[in-house]
N, C-alpha and C positions, 0 to 999 in steps of 0.2 A: 542687601539689605533691603527688605519691603517698605514699601513706601503707602502711606492712606490715603485712600481716594477721599477727595474733598465728598460731601456729603449733598451739594449742590450737584455734583455730576450726575449722580445717580438718577437724582431727584427729576434734571432734565432729560434723561435720556428714557426714565419712563414715562414724561411728558407726553416728548416727542414722539413714542412710540403710542400712546393711546392717542392723543390726537391724530395719529395716521390711522390707525384704527376705525376712530369714528369719522374721519373726513371719508376714508374709503367706504363706508358702510352709506355714506351720503351721496356721492359721486356714482358710485357702480349703478345704483339704480337709475341715476339720470343717465348715464352713459348705453344702458341698457335700451330705456324707452326713446332715447335718442336713436340709436342703430333699429327698432323695430318701425320709426315711424320714416325710415330711409330704405326700408329692406321692402320686396318683392311680396307679396300676401301667401306664395305659397311657401315661400321658405319660414315665412312667420308662424304659418298653420303646420307646419312642419316641426318646429320646435328646434332650428338649426340656428337662430340669432342669438348671438353672444353678447357682444359689446363693439363689432363690427356689423354694417351693413351688409348682408349677403344681395348682391342681385340691387345697387342703387336705383331709385327710385323715387319722384317726389309729387306722385297721384295723391299720396294722404294732405299734404300741405296744399297741393292746389283746391283737393274737394274741399276744404277746411276753408279758402280763402274763397272761393266762389260759392259758398252756401249764404244765401242771404240771411238767414236765422242765427248764426254763428256771426255774420258782422253786425246786424243791429245788437245782438248782446255785449259785442267787444265796445259798440259806439254808446251803449248804455250803462256800461262796467266801469268805462274811462271818464262819462259824464259824474258818476255816481261818486266816483274814486275822487277826483278834482274838487266836488260840491262839498262830500261827505268831510273830507281830510281838511279841507278852508275851516268851514265850519267847526270842527272840532277842535282844533288849534287854536283858535281866534276864541273861543269859547271858557276853553282850558286856562289860558292865558287868561282871561278876565274874570275866571276863578280864581286863578292861582297868585295873584298879585295881592287883591286885601288878605288872604291868608298867610302872605309871607310878613305881614308887619305886624310885627310884635304888640303894637300898642292895638290892633283892633278888638271893640270892645264883643265880649262873646267869643272871642277865637276857636279857646279850647273846646266850648261846647257846639259850636257849627263843626270843628275840625273831627271831633267824636261821632256826631250826627253822621260824617263822610266818609267815614271808617267804617261804620255801621254796614254801609250801603256795599262794602269787600265782602261781610260774611255771609248776609241778607237778603235775599229779596223777595219782591211778592208772588213770584212763580210766572209760568209761560200764561196762564188762562188769563190771568190778569189783567198781564201787560198788554196781550191782546186785544182783549174787552176795550182797555182805554184807547190803545191804537185805534179800534171800529170806530169810538165812540166820537173821535177826531177827525173823523172824515178821513184818516190816512190812507185806510187800504187801498193795493196799487197806486201808492204814489212812490215818487224817489224817498218822498221825507219817513215814510215806514221805514225807512235804511239805514237811517241818519241821526232821528231826534231820538228815539230810546236810546239811543248809546252814544248819544251827543258827550259825556265828560266820561273817562275811562278812570278811576279815581286812584289806579297805581299811576296812570299819567298825569296826574292832578298834581300826586305827592314827588314826583321826580320833576315836576315843571314849580310846583311851591318851595322846595329844597332847593333848586336853583337858582330862584329868585331871591332868597334867604341869602347867596351865599354873595351877591353885588353888594359892592359898597353903599350904606344909608347914606352917604354924604354927595352923594351922586345927587339922589332925588331931593337932598334938603337943599342944594344948591340952586338946583332947578325950579324948586318952592319959591325959595327966596326971590328968583328973578318973578314972578308970577303966571310960572305951569301951574296946570292944572292938573289932576292924577290922570286923566287920559293924555295929556301931553305926555307929562312922564313914562308914564306905560310906552306909548310909540315911538319917542325921539329917545330914549335913555333906555329902558329896561328892555326892549324887543330887540333894538340893535347889538345890544353886551349879550344876548340869548341864542343866536345864532346854530349852536350845538343841540341844546335841550329843544330847538323848533327842529332843526332837523331829524332828531331821535323821534321825536313824536309825528311828525311829519311819515318819517318810514313806517309806526306803527300803526299809527289811523289808515296810511296808505294801504299798506297790508293786509289788515281789515277789511277794510272795503273793497279792494279788490280781490279779494278771500271771500265776499258773502254768498252763502249758501240758505245757511239753515232761515235767515229771517226771510231771503229771497221766496223759499218754497213756501212759508207762512204766512207773507203778507201781500205778496203779489200772484194775481192769476193773469195779467196780460201779458199773453207771449212777444211782445215788442217791449215789453220790461224785464224779459227775463237778464238776469246776469250770466256770467261767463262760466260760472262754476255750476250753476244752476243747469246748463245745456250743456255742460262736460258730466254731469248725471244721467240726463237724460239720454246720451250718446253711450256712456258704456255700461249702467245699473240695467236698462229696459229691453236687453235682448238683442241680440245680433239681429234682428231682422226689423225689430219692432224702433229700436233708439235710432240707428241711422235715419231710417225713413220719417221721423218724425222731425230731423234735424236738417238733413240733406232731403228729402223729398224724396218719391217713388224714383228707385234707380235700381236694378240689377248688377249694376256692374261700379258697385262702390267698394273698395278695397277695406273692407272694414277693420282689420287690425290696426292697418298704417294709419289711417283715419284715425282711428283711436287713440296709438300713441303721438300726433301730430297733433291731434286738438291740447294734448295735455302740454306739448311742449311750447301750445301756442300760447294758450293759457298761464304758463308758467315764467315763459322767457321775458315779458316786462319788469317783472319784477327781480330776475337777475340781473338785467339789464340795470334798471335802478339803481339797484342796491351799492355800488363799487362807488359813485359819484356820493351818495352821504355814508358812508364807511368812517371816513375820517372824523366827522362830526357825530356821526354815532355814538366810537367807541366814548371819547370825550364827553359827549353830552349823559350818557349812560351812566359814567362812572362819576363824572361830577351832581349829577341829578340825585344819585342815590347816598353819596356818602357825605356831602358835605351838608352841614347844617349852621 
């Protein structure tokens, strides 16, 4: 006698299959680049490198770590990421807290004005003129202030704050706490998941800064890692490495390119597992709770 299969079993099987394909599509290129970074130059040029290194070597990584230009870019990018993420999260929290209060005067109008920025902007040239007129060109603030608040992130944090019981704030207010005190001592400690989520969003954004740095930064000492990586990969086999690593005829170009890609990518891959638990919880609650 035939038995009917539970529809959820088919769904789970299809879901696992699709996710496996997606995961493979993400992981295979990464394994390939890793193998390139650890392979001999001749094996790379002859196309013999797949997912396993051929002729194991670390010259590519050694060249990257010995490059003063790459190390300056790394230091500046770390500084940009820490400073920018701190400013972003702080300002986003200061904006989300009053918007989460239903009794805020003009709340609907303010909210509509904020949502308007998700669909319309002044454009690149007006933004560049504003940054230039404020004297921010060639400074780290040119990479931070124009994108201080991401509207989507503000929505997530505002929605999360709205889910915190108002009675907690009322009790603190009756005890004489100020609004800033309530935010810092009650709301923020209860909002670890959404803060971790936005830290990841903003942090990855700053770590990946390329286009803004290309537009606003001309001082080589303030180049981001992504800008240096673009120089290395797209400006020609001879010219790119010469700009980044100096004059040398003994640079293993292809393995250096792959090593630089892994060098730029690794910090995000290392940080994500530590934030994953909070990221899932914060993203779900911040997007669903109202």
